[in-house]
BADREN-648369 format. One line per 3 residues: number of its first residue (from 1); their letters; for each residue y negated, z negated, x negated of N, C-alpha, C. Coordinates in pm, 1 decimal. Layout:
% residues N
NUM = A = Y:Z:X:Y:Z:X:Y:Z:X  ... $
% end
This chain:
% residues 77
1 = XXX = -3731.5:860.2:-3934.4:-3854.0:915.5:-3991.8:-3821.9:962.0:-4133.1  -3881.2:1075.0:-4174.0:-3853.6:1131.3:-4305.7:-3916.2:1051.3:-4418.7  -3891.2:1097.9:-4538.5:-3941.5:1028.4:-4657.0:-4084.5:1067.7:-4693.5 $
4 = XXX = -4139.5:1168.6:-4629.2:-4273.9:1216.3:-4661.6:-4377.7:1114.0:-4616.6  -4479.8:1084.5:-4700.2:-4581.1:984.5:-4663.0:-4651.4:1015.0:-4530.4  -4674.0:1143.3:-4500.0:-4738.9:1178.0:-4373.8:-4649.6:1139.3:-4255.9 $
7 = XXX = -4522.9:1166.7:-4266.0:-4430.4:1129.4:-4158.7:-4428.8:977.6:-4140.3  -4430.5:905.8:-4249.5:-4434.0:759.6:-4243.2:-4560.7:713.8:-4171.3  -4675.1:771.4:-4210.0:-4802.4:734.4:-4147.8:-4799.3:765.5:-3999.0 $
10 = XXX = -4752.2:884.0:-3962.4:-4748.1:921.5:-3820.9:-4656.9:829.0:-3741.5  -4554.1:777.0:-3806.7:-4465.4:683.3:-3739.8:-4534.6:552.8:-3703.6  -4640.6:519.7:-3775.8:-4711.5:393.5:-3754.2:-4845.5:408.6:-3682.8 $
13 = XXX = -4900.1:528.5:-3680.7:-5038.6:547.2:-3634.5:-5043.8:630.1:-3505.5  -5057.8:561.4:-3394.7:-5066.5:629.0:-3265.0:-5183.9:725.7:-3253.9  -5304.7:687.2:-3297.8:-5417.0:780.9:-3288.1:-5392.4:910.9:-3365.4 $
16 = XXX = -5328.1:902.7:-3480.5:-5300.2:1024.7:-3556.4:-5194.4:1109.2:-3485.6  -5095.3:1044.2:-3424.1:-4995.9:1119.5:-3346.1:-5063.7:1190.1:-3229.6  -5158.9:1120.8:-3163.0:-5233.1:1182.8:-3052.5:-5310.4:1304.8:-3101.8 $
19 = XXX = -5379.4:1289.0:-3215.0:-5457.8:1398.9:-3271.8:-5367.0:1517.2:-3305.9  -5254.6:1489.5:-3370.3:-5160.8:1595.4:-3405.0:-5110.9:1665.6:-3279.2  -5084.0:1589.5:-3175.1:-5041.7:1649.6:-3048.1:-5148.7:1740.3:-2990.2 $
22 = XXX = -5275.4:1698.6:-3000.2:-5385.9:1782.0:-2951.8:-5394.2:1912.1:-3031.5  -5376.3:1902.9:-3163.0:-5380.5:2023.4:-3246.8:-5264.5:2117.4:-3213.3  -5147.0:2061.0:-3190.2:-5031.7:2144.0:-3154.2:-5053.8:2211.8:-3019.3 $
25 = XXX = -5112.9:2139.8:-2922.7:-5143.8:2198.3:-2792.1:-5246.0:2309.8:-2806.4  -5348.9:2287.4:-2886.6:-5451.0:2390.0:-2909.7:-5388.3:2514.3:-2970.3  -5306.4:2496.0:-3070.7:-5241.4:2609.2:-3136.1:-5151.2:2684.5:-3038.6 $
28 = XXX = -5074.9:2613.2:-2959.7:-4985.2:2677.2:-2863.3:-5064.1:2751.3:-2755.4  -5177.7:2694.7:-2714.5:-5259.7:2756.4:-2609.9:-5328.6:2882.3:-2660.6  -5384.0:2874.7:-2780.5:-5458.2:2988.5:-2834.8:-5367.8:3095.1:-2893.0 $
31 = XXX = -5251.4:3055.1:-2940.4:-5166.7:3150.6:-3008.8:-5234.9:3196.2:-3136.1  -5229.0:3323.4:-3160.4:-5291.2:3379.0:-3280.4:-5432.5:3425.5:-3247.8  -5527.1:3382.9:-3325.9:-5666.2:3423.6:-3308.1:-5706.3:3504.6:-3430.5 $
34 = XXX = -5753.5:3624.0:-3405.3:-5796.8:3710.8:-3515.2:-5917.6:3649.8:-3585.8  -5916.8:3659.6:-3715.4:-6032.3:3616.0:-3793.5:-6146.7:3713.7:-3769.2  -6263.3:3660.7:-3745.4:-6381.5:3743.1:-3724.3:-6464.7:3736.4:-3850.9 $
37 = XXX = -6498.6:3852.4:-3907.5:-6580.6:3849.7:-4029.1:-6713.9:3780.6:-4002.8  -6757.7:3703.7:-4101.2:-6883.2:3631.1:-4090.3:-6990.2:3708.2:-4166.8  -7107.1:3720.0:-4107.9:-7218.0:3785.8:-4176.0:-7246.8:3712.1:-4306.2 $
40 = XXX = -7273.8:3785.7:-4411.5:-7294.9:3725.2:-4543.5:-7405.4:3619.7:-4545.0  -7520.0:3642.6:-4477.3:-7623.0:3536.9:-4479.0:-7573.9:3406.3:-4414.4  -7496.5:3416.6:-4307.9:-7444.2:3297.3:-4240.8:-7342.9:3228.2:-4331.2 $
43 = XXX = -7254.2:3306.3:-4393.0:-7153.5:3251.0:-4484.0:-7220.4:3177.4:-4599.9  -7321.4:3241.1:-4659.6:-7392.6:3178.9:-4772.1:-7458.8:3048.3:-4730.9  -7522.2:3048.8:-4614.4:-7589.1:2927.8:-4567.1:-7488.4:2816.3:-4540.6 $
46 = XXX = -7376.0:2849.6:-4481.1:-7273.8:2748.0:-4455.4:-7220.8:2689.8:-4586.4  -7194.4:2776.8:-4683.5:-7146.3:2727.9:-4813.3:-7250.2:2639.6:-4881.2  -7377.1:2679.5:-4875.7:-7483.3:2598.2:-4935.5:-7491.4:2460.9:-4870.4 $
49 = XXX = -7483.2:2457.9:-4738.1:-7490.2:2329.5:-4667.2:-7369.3:2242.4:-4700.7  -7251.7:2302.9:-4707.0:-7131.6:2226.6:-4739.7:-7140.7:2171.1:-4881.1  -7184.2:2253.5:-4975.6:-7195.4:2206.0:-5114.3:-7296.7:2093.7:-5125.6 $
52 = XXX = -7406.7:2105.1:-5052.7:-7507.9:1999.3:-5053.7:-7450.0:1870.8:-4996.1  -7376.2:1884.1:-4888.3:-7314.1:1767.8:-4825.6:-7215.3:1702.4:-4921.2  -7136.4:1782.2:-4991.6:-7039.6:1727.1:-5086.1:-7110.5:1653.2:-5200.0 $
55 = XXX = -7227.1:1704.7:-5244.8:-7301.8:1641.1:-5354.0:-7370.4:1513.1:-5308.3  -7431.6:1516.6:-5191.4:-7516.1:1405.6:-5147.9:-7447.7:1310.7:-5051.3  -7340.6:1356.6:-4988.6:-7273.5:1274.6:-4888.6:-7341.0:1277.9:-4753.3 $
58 = XXX = -7442.8:1362.8:-4739.1:-7512.6:1375.5:-4611.1:-7529.8:1523.1:-4578.5  -7507.8:1560.9:-4453.3:-7526.3:1702.0:-4417.7:-7673.0:1740.8:-4424.3  -7696.5:1866.1:-4458.5:-7834.1:1916.1:-4457.0:-7860.1:1975.0:-4319.5 $
61 = XXX = -7967.6:1933.1:-4258.2:-8001.6:1982.0:-4125.7:-8129.0:2065.1:-4128.9  -8168.5:2105.2:-4247.9:-8289.4:2186.1:-4258.3:-8263.1:2323.9:-4200.8  -8368.7:2392.3:-4154.9:-8350.8:2527.1:-4102.3:-8295.3:2618.8:-4210.2 $
64 = XXX = -8222.8:2722.0:-4170.1:-8169.1:2815.7:-4268.7:-8280.9:2892.4:-4337.1  -8248.3:2955.1:-4448.7:-8345.8:3036.0:-4521.9:-8404.9:3141.5:-4430.0  -8530.3:3179.4:-4456.1:-8595.1:3278.4:-4369.6:-8515.1:3407.0:-4369.2 $
67 = XXX = -8504.0:3465.4:-4251.1:-8430.0:3589.4:-4235.4:-8283.5:3567.4:-4203.1  -8231.5:3447.8:-4229.0:-8091.8:3420.3:-4197.2:-8080.0:3378.8:-4051.1  -7977.7:3428.2:-3982.5:-7958.3:3380.4:-3845.4:-7915.6:3234.8:-3847.9 $
70 = XXX = -7962.0:3158.4:-3752.2:-7927.0:3016.9:-3744.7:-7788.8:3004.7:-3682.0  -7689.1:2951.5:-3755.8:-7555.8:2939.7:-3700.0:-7545.7:2833.3:-3590.9  -7646.4:2747.5:-3578.3:-7645.6:2642.5:-3477.3:-7767.2:2659.9:-3386.3 $
73 = XXX = -7747.7:2718.7:-3266.6:-7862.6:2743.7:-3178.8:-7933.6:2617.2:-3135.9  -7868.0:2501.3:-3138.0:-7933.9:2377.4:-3100.8:-8021.9:2322.4:-3211.7  -8015.8:2384.9:-3329.1:-8093.8:2340.1:-3444.6:-8227.0:2412.9:-3451.5 $
76 = XX = -8263.2:2484.8:-3347.3:-8389.3:2560.3:-3347.4:-8502.4:2475.2:-3297.2  -8622.6:2502.9:-3347.6:-8743.2:2430.6:-3302.8:-8785.6:2478.2:-3167.3 $
% end
């Protein structure tokens, strides 16, 4: 095992090795995926929710601002 702390951790942690294996399988299966531009209202709402979560430690589940498309269809009334 190498000297890097991550390599050391992976040498001891089976669940993390499993997770890394899943990520490697996903990457190999998908190959290269083109980035899809995000609509500005959706991007702004996601950033606002993330910043709120970082400040409060809890995700915001309030509906998006009026006129913004809801990025989570299950979050609709």
